C-alpha positions, 0 to 999 in steps of 0.5 A: 538138713532142714534149714532153720526158720528166723525167729519172728521180728515184731518191727518186720511184722509192724513194716508188714501190717502197715504197708499192706495197711497203708496200700489198701488206702491208696487201691481205696482211695484210686477207685473211690475217685474213678467211681466218683464214690466221695463216701469211700474217697473220704474214708481214706483221709484222717477227719483233720487231714490236708490235701494239696493236688498239685499248683492247687491251694492245700485244702482239708479234706472236707475242702478237697473232696468238694473240689473233687466233686467240681472238677470229676464231672467235666471227665467222662472216665477216669483210671488209677493206676498205683504202683506198691507204695514206698512206706517209711514207718517211723520209730514209734511205730504211729506215723508212716511217710509213703511214695506211691507212683500213679498213671492216671488216664483222663478221658474228657467226654466228646465236645460240640465237635465230636474231637476226642481228648484224652490224657495219661499223666504221670503222677507223685503221690507223698503222703502222710499216714498216721496210725489212729483209733487201728486204722492207719488213714492219710493225714496229708496228701500232697500230689505231682504231675511228673509228666503228661502225654496227650492220648489220639484217638479214643474207641470207648466214647460213644460217637455222636449219635451212636447207639448203645452196644448190648451185652 
């Protein structure tokens, strides 16, 4: 006996489509920061969005991106690893409140004495997404550092005077 498929539910469909689009924006944001692709980061936010990183003041989209442009050159590398977004869609389907956990690994440049510095951060992103002009984009972003862990040693950073490896 063949089991009947459930009827199409437009509410469930709308939730699934929103979650997929939101997850893609979150991934694009992380990749944009990791690659210092500030246009990619900009494309994740509505033009009137606000951004609050930790204890930093709330900034406009452009101020937030300018802040990232100032602070990321101090890092040798950074990597964002996002978990699945937990999305609550509004009844009208145009706003979504979203929480996403992230592990962010930061690798600092070697200091003059050759010391290494690497840290892993547990971040929680609290976002409000809005659906406008056919796109889900971030309207409000807040993130909080929930934990941090210093990591000893860093094999990715070349030793002073080391030759680059050939492929």
